[in-house]
N, C-alpha and C positions, 0 to 999 in steps of 0.2 A: 601573342602566343596563346594557343588553344589550351583550355584546361585539361589536365590529365584525365583520361577516360576512366581510370580506376576511381578517382575522387568523384567524378560525375556519377558513376554507378553507385557508389556508397551513398551519396546524397539522395539519389533517386530512391534507393532502397529505404533510407531513413524516412523520407517523405511518405512512401507507401506504408511503412510501419506505423507512423503517426496517424495517417488517415484511417488505417484499419482500426486502430485503437479508438480513435475519436468516434468512428461510426458505431462502435460497441459501447460507447459511454465511459471509456477507461481513460483516466487522466494520464498524460504522458510527461508532465513536468510540474514541479512545484512553483508557486508564485514567489516573487521576491519578498523577503521577510518571513518565509516559512522554513522550518527546519524539520527533517524527518526525526522521529523520536522512538517509536516502538513498532515492532512488527508482531502481528498475531495471526493465528490460523485456527479454525475450528478443529476440534478433536472428535467431532461427531459428524455423521452424514444425515442426521435427522433434520428435515426441513423445519420442523417446529422448534427444535433446539437451536438451530442456526438463527432462526428468526428471533428467538428469545435473546440470544447473544447480541444480535443487532440492536434490539430495543434497549438492552442494558447499556450498550456502548453509546447509543444516541443520547440517552438520559445522562450518562456520565459526561459526555462531551458538552451538552447544554448547560451542565452545572459547573463547568470549569472554563473560565474566561481565557486561559492560556492555550486552549486547544483550538487550532484553526479549523481542522476538518479531519475526517477519517476516510482515507481512500479505501474503497471496497465496501463501505457501509451500506450503500444502496443494495448491493447484491445480498448482503447479510439480512437486511430487512425483508428481502424477497424469499429468504430461506435457501439461498444459493451460496456456493463457495465464492468468496471474494476473489477479485483479480486486481493486480497492480502491475503497471508496466515494469518490466525487469530493470531497465536502466534507472528508474526512479529509486530503485532499491540498491543501486550501485553495481548492478550485474550487467556486464557487456554481453550483448547477443547480436547475432546476425544469422540470417538464413531462415530456418523453419519457424513459421508463425506461432507454433505451439510454445516456442521458447521466448516469445515476446512478453509474456506475462507470467507472474507467479501467483499461486492460489493462496494469497495472504491479504491481510488488511494492513494499512500503514497509518499510524497515528501521527499527525502532523501538528506541530506546535507553532505558535507565533514566536518570533524572535524575542528573547528576553523573558520568556515564560519560566516559571519555577519548575525546572525539569525534574529535579529529585522528588519534589512533592507530588508532581503529576505521575511520575513513575510508580511511586509507592501506592498512590491512590488507584492507579490502573491495575496493578498487581493484586491489590486488595479486592477489587471488583472481579477480576478474571479467575484467579487461582482457586478460590474455594469451590466454585461451581463445576470446575473440570470441563467446561464446554470448549475451552480454547487453551492454547499455549501462547505465551507472550515472552518476547525477548527484546532487548534494546536493538535499535537500528544497527549499531556497530557490531553487536554479537551476531545478528543475522548475517551481516557481511562475512564474518569469519566462518560461519556455518556453511555458507554457500560457495566458499572458495575451494 
């Protein structure tokens, strides 16, 4: 029995989406043992301020063993708006390539990390400077539905 053409089309589109993101250096999935933790986005368009935010986040990440990585950090360090694949954020998308990413960064933790302590530490870093807004991964999901 031949596969349903609709399923084949969906799989082809998914493969094109993943290849498009990969070619732009955007991660399209988390590794096993990683959990999404916090979503943040710059509240400024100044390249210098965005770069400063990226540098602060990199230093924070390097000083906390429970942090696996920050998706979108590379763009922040370049003074650009970060991008994360929409489905990594739990947002289903099809169609327009512009909807395949969200202009946010995603803090990813190692499974078993001290989530509450890391959240408090991240908020302490981000909120006073006013360079970004930060919410939990779950809260971001509610905001985008």
